[in-house]
N, C-alpha and C positions, 0 to 999 in steps of 0.2 A: 808821385808821378811815375808812369811806367818806364822801365829801363829801356834806353836807346841801344844798349849792347845786343848784338845778335844772340839769339837763344839757342843754346845747344843742349839737347836731352841726351844725357850719358846713360845708356842702357846695360851697362856691365853690371855684374852682381855687386861687386865692390868698387866704391869710389869715395875718396875723401872730399867732401864738398867744402869749398872755401872761395873766398873772394878772389875774382880774376879782373884784371883792369881792362880787358879787352872783351870778354865773354860773359854772359850770363849762363852759368853752368847748373843744369838741373839734373838730379840723380832720379831716374826712373828705371830700376832694374827690370828686365823684362822675364828673368829666370829666377826662380827661388829653388832651393834644392832640400831634398829629405833624405836622410840616411837610411839605408835599408839593412835589415839583419843579414848575416851570412855565416857560413860554416867557420867557426873561429878555430877550428882544428888545423886548418892551413897554416895557421901562425906558429905551429909546432916545428915546422920544416926549417931546415937551415938553408937560406937562399945565396946565390951568387950576387943578384941585383934586386933592389927594390925600386920600381920605376914609378915617379910620381909625375902626373900629367897636369895638375892645375893647383890653383889656390883652393878651390872646392875639395879637391882630393886631400890635400893637407889638411883642411879643417875637419873633414869627416873621418879620416884616418889616424888624427892626432891621438885618440884614446888608446889606439893600439899599438903605437910606436915601440913602447917599452917591452912589448912582447914579441917583437919581430927580431929574428936572427938572421942578419944579412951581411955580406962582406962590403957591399957597396950600395951607394944610394945615387941614382940619377934623376934629374929634373929636366922637364922638357923646355924650360925657358926661365928668364930672369925673374919673373914675378913669382914663379913656383918656388924657385931658389930663396928668394927674399922671405917668402912665407915660411919655408923650412928653417932658414936661418934665424927668423924671429923667435923660434921655439929652441934654439940651440942645436939644430940638426944641421951637420955639414953635408955638402953635396960633393960626389966624386966626379960627376960627368954632367955637362949642360952643353947643348949644341949651340952653335953660333947663330943658327936661324931657328926662331921660336915656333916651329911648326913640326908635325909628324914627319914630314918629308925631310926636314933639316935633322931631326933625331935620326931617322934612318940612315941617311948620308953619312953620319958622323959616329954612330954608336957602333962599336965592335962588339960582336957577340961570338963566343966560342961554343962549338956543339957540346951539348951537355950541361951548359949553364942553366941553373934554376932561377927563374924570374918570378917574382911576386908583383902582380900588376892590378892594383885596385884603381877603379876609374868608375865614370859615370854609365848608366845604363844606355845612353844614347852616344857613347863614343864611336868614333870611326874605326873600322877594323884594321886599318893600315898598319899600324905598329905592332898589334898583336900578330897579324898574319906574317909580318916581316920577321919577328923574333922566332916564331915557330918554324918557318922556312930556313931559318939560319941554324936551325938545330937545337934551340933552347927549349927547356921544358917550362912552359909558361902557366902559372896558376893565376887565373883571373879572378878578381873579386868585384861583383856587381854592387859597388860601394853606396851610391846614391842616385837618386831619381830627380831629374830636372822637371820643374813644372811651371806653367805660366803664372806670373805675378799679376793677378787680376786687378790689383789697385793700380798699378803702373799703367796697364792698358786703359784704364778709366781716366787717368790722368792725362794720357796722350791724346785721347779722343776729346776730352773737354778743351784741351789747348791747341788743337791740331793746326788751327789758323795762325797761331802765334810762334810755331817752332820753325827756326830757320835750319838748323842742322840736328840730325838724328844719328847717333852711333850704333853700330852693330858689331859684336865681336865674335859671334859663332853662329853656325847654321841653325842651331836650336833656338836661339834668340830671334833669327829671321823667320822661322816657323811659328814662333809664338806670336810675333807681331802680325804676320800675314794670315793666321787664324783669325784675326779680329778686324783686318782692314782690307780693302780693296786696292789694288795697285794705283787707281786714279786718285784715291783719297790722299795718297802721300806724294803726288806728282810735283807739289809746290815745296816739298821739303828736300834739302840737300843731304843725302844719305852718305855716310862715311862707313866704309867697311874695313874692319881690322882683319886682314889676311885674305889671301885669294881664295879660300874655301868659303869664307862668309860672302864674299863678292860673287862667287859662282851661283850660291843658293839665292841670292837677290835676282840674278839673271833668270833663273828659273821661273821667278814670278814676274818677269818682265820689267824688273827694275834696274836701273843702273846706278853706280855709286863710285865715289872717289875713294882712292885707297892709299894711304900713307906708306912710305917705303918700309918702315919698321913697325912691327906688330906690338906696339905698346901704348898705352893710354897717354903718356906724355907726348909721344911723337904724333898721335893723332890730334891732341889739341894745338900743338905747333903747326901741324899741317892746316888746320882750319884758320889758324891766325894768317898763315901765309896765303892762303886761298883768298881771304878777305883783303888782304893788303894788295893781291894782284888785281883785284877786281876794280881797284881805284887808282 
């Protein structure tokens, strides 16, 4: 028999699927990533800070950690910190709000600080520009390239009439989705955006989304359950 639970497609890159009493959770990552080669001589410099921006950054930079000389490590949010901690790497700074804006508000930079900044080729320039404008010497590494997960696009198209909720956690995920669908095709799906930047990108495509207060997957799932409860 088909499940009577609301069907939620979770499009984040990483998600531990499991049974949920209230929801039918389906993992359909929209983005996959590919590590890029870079000039590894930048690892020979002694840095004040190593700034880590995502779980993908941690995954792709892991082979180089032992070669990095840095006084401190910062993380943009709890999930990035958890990924670092899982490899025995301690974090010296994590903002209370898991966004680039939250990082900028709380991260103190001294002029002359040397900062190593590995990240996606599709990253927003906000943090990098802030660090440089604050007087830091920023060494960027274009560490990995995000690309569309074609299998998930096919899965969403095949089941589009049976999806109740679809979660999106980054502008690049939105772009990947909208590169293959028209806004009208998604009108019957309740879109959930993690973060105001993702919500804003959806609006650019003429789509509206609900947004949980906190930008984590757990809060998103609780938000969906609460939304369903309030409908009845």
